[in-house]
Each structure stands twice: as structure tokens, then as C-alpha cells.
C-alpha positions as CSV (number, residue, x, y, z in Angstrom):
1,M,4.7,-10.6,14.3
2,F,4.0,-6.3,13.8
3,E,7.5,-5.4,12.7
4,N,7.6,-8.4,10.0
5,L,4.3,-6.9,8.5
6,S,5.5,-3.2,9.0
7,D,8.7,-4.8,7.1
8,K,6.7,-5.9,4.1
9,L,4.1,-2.8,4.1
10,E,7.1,-0.7,3.7
11,R,8.8,-2.7,1.0
12,A,5.2,-2.5,-0.5
13,F,5.1,1.6,-0.5
14,K,8.0,1.9,-1.9
15,V,6.8,1.3,-5.4
16,L,4.8,4.5,-4.8
17,K,8.2,6.6,-3.8
18,G,9.1,9.2,-6.4
19,E,6.2,9.2,-8.6
20,G,4.4,12.0,-9.2
21,K,0.9,11.1,-9.9
22,I,-0.6,7.5,-8.6
23,S,-1.0,5.0,-11.2
24,E,-3.3,2.4,-11.4
25,I,-0.4,-0.1,-12.5
26,N,1.5,1.4,-9.5
27,V,-1.3,1.3,-7.2
28,A,-1.9,-2.9,-8.1
29,E,1.8,-3.6,-7.5
30,T,1.5,-1.9,-4.4
31,L,-1.5,-3.9,-3.1
32,K,-0.8,-7.1,-4.2
33,E,2.1,-6.8,-1.9
34,V,-0.2,-4.8,1.0
35,R,-2.5,-8.3,0.5
36,K,0.0,-10.5,0.9
37,A,1.4,-8.7,3.7
38,L,-2.3,-9.1,5.8
39,L,-2.8,-12.6,4.8
40,D,1.0,-13.6,6.1
41,A,-0.2,-12.0,9.3
42,D,-3.1,-14.2,9.8
43,V,-5.6,-10.9,8.6
44,N,-8.6,-12.5,6.9
45,F,-9.0,-12.8,3.3
46,K,-12.6,-11.1,2.9
47,V,-11.0,-7.9,5.7
48,A,-7.5,-8.2,3.2
49,K,-9.6,-7.8,0.2
50,Q,-12.1,-5.3,1.1
51,F,-9.2,-3.6,2.9
52,T,-6.9,-2.9,-0.1
53,D,-10.0,-2.5,-2.4
54,T,-11.6,0.5,-0.7
55,V,-7.0,2.0,-1.0
56,K,-7.0,1.3,-4.3
57,E,-10.7,3.2,-4.8
58,K,-9.8,6.3,-3.1
59,A,-6.3,6.1,-4.1
60,L,-6.4,5.9,-8.4
61,G,-5.4,9.3,-9.4
62,Q,-4.6,10.9,-6.4
63,N,-1.5,13.2,-6.5
64,V,1.6,12.3,-4.7
65,L,2.6,14.6,-1.5
66,T,6.3,15.8,-2.0
67,A,6.3,18.2,-0.6
68,V,5.6,16.5,3.2
69,S,8.0,14.0,5.1
70,P,7.0,12.2,7.7
71,D,9.8,12.3,10.1
72,S,9.6,16.3,9.8
């Protein structure tokens, strides 16, 4: 189950790769996929919505870090 969730989240975040700045459109697309992945993993609807709403609030307008790589 966690591998499936991880794969879906990874696919959802690929939308943000290569963007210089996070826009409302690409945040909405990504969070839609994240919400679907959480619901598919049997996360409570209210919890998934609260999580994605919080992430959206914090993410909008943030600059994307390009100098940091998760594998370094």
C-alpha cells in the first residue's frame, strides 16, 4: 500500500519539477493528484482535504529550489 501511495505522490510532484515559481494552477493540479492518492490509500476525506488546503496555503508563491537535489 505504501509503495503505491509513494508512486502516486511522486507522479503528482513531477508537475512542479522545472517550474521557476509555484503558481496556483500547478499547485491545484498537484494537490488534486495528492488528494486522490491519499483517498485511494484510505485516508479520511477530511484529513486529506485539511492536509492539501494547508499545503496549498503554504506553497503558493514560493520559489522552487533548484540548487538542492534530494540525492546529494
